N, C-alpha and C positions, 0 to 999 in steps of 0.2 A: 681570522676569517669569521664572519657572523653566521648565526644559525639561519637557514633558509626557511621561509614560510612553507606550509605543506604543499603548495602548488608551484613552488620554484625550487631551483637547485643552483649551486655554485660550481663554476668550472674548476676542476682540480689543477689546471695548469695556470690560468690567469686570474681566477677568483671572480669573474664577471657572473652576476646573477642571471639565470636563464629560466624560462618556463620549463616545467618538469617534462613536457612533451618533446622537447628538443633532444636530439641524440648527439649533436655536435655543437660546440660553442660558436656563437655568431661572431665573436671577437677574434679568437685565435685558431678556431677550427679543430681544437682538441676533442676527442671523444669524451662525452659526458658519462658519469656513472649512472647506471640504471638503478632506480630506487628499490625495486624488488626483483627477485630472481623469477624466472619463468615457472619454476616449481611452486613458488609461493603463491603466484597469481593463479595457477592452475588449481592449487588446493583450495584457495579462496572461492574460485568459481564453482568447484565441485560442492563445497560446503554451502554456498549461496543456493545452488540448484537443488540440493537436498532439502534445505530449509523450505524453499518454495514448494517442492513436491509434498512435503509433510503438511504444509498449510492447506494445499489443495485437497489432500486426503481428508483432513479434518473438516473442511468445508463440505466435502461430499458426504461425509458421515452425518453431519448436521442436517443436510438436506434430506438424507434418507429418513432420519428421525421425524423431520417435519412432514414428509410425505406419509409416513406411517400414522402420524397423529391426525392429520387432516384428511387423508385419503387421496390417492393418486387422481381420481376423477375430479375431485373438488379443486385440486391444484390446477389441473388442466383447464377447467372451465372458469376458474377465478372466483368461485363462490366462497372459498375459504377466506378471502380477503374481506368480504363484507362481514362475515362472522367475527373475524379478528377485530375489525374496526368497532363493531357493536360491543364487543367484550371490552375493548380498551376504554371506550366512552363510558360504559356502564361502571367499570371498575374505578374510574376517576370521578364519578358522580357528576359528569358533565351534562349540561342541558344541550340537547340536539334536536333537530327536526328531521323526521323521515318522510320524504316525499318520493313516491314511485321508486322505492328501493334505493334512493340516493340519500345520503347523510349530509345535512347542512348544519353548520355551527353558527348560531346567531351571534351578533356582535356582542362584545363584553358589555355588561351593564355596570356602570359605576354608581356607588351609592354616594 
């Protein structure tokens, strides 16, 4: 019997290749072997959920530090973004045009 690709399985009775989602062989009707046990999939789901929660907590901590750096009111009214853009443009020595508090980048000049 050949090795099945990850998304397929072989019937233990007749050997016909089946999609992994099938529980019974479409050729002979035999019950197909389940690829993982319920406890394995439950454990994987718990680990996945915990990883997701850890990532969310890390994002919240990053947002808290950003709020502390810029100030909550400046984040609410959006003024922090203009300062951020101005700082980024200044640090990259970019040429920009400021018109009525709006930043415009001129087209690239090629020599």
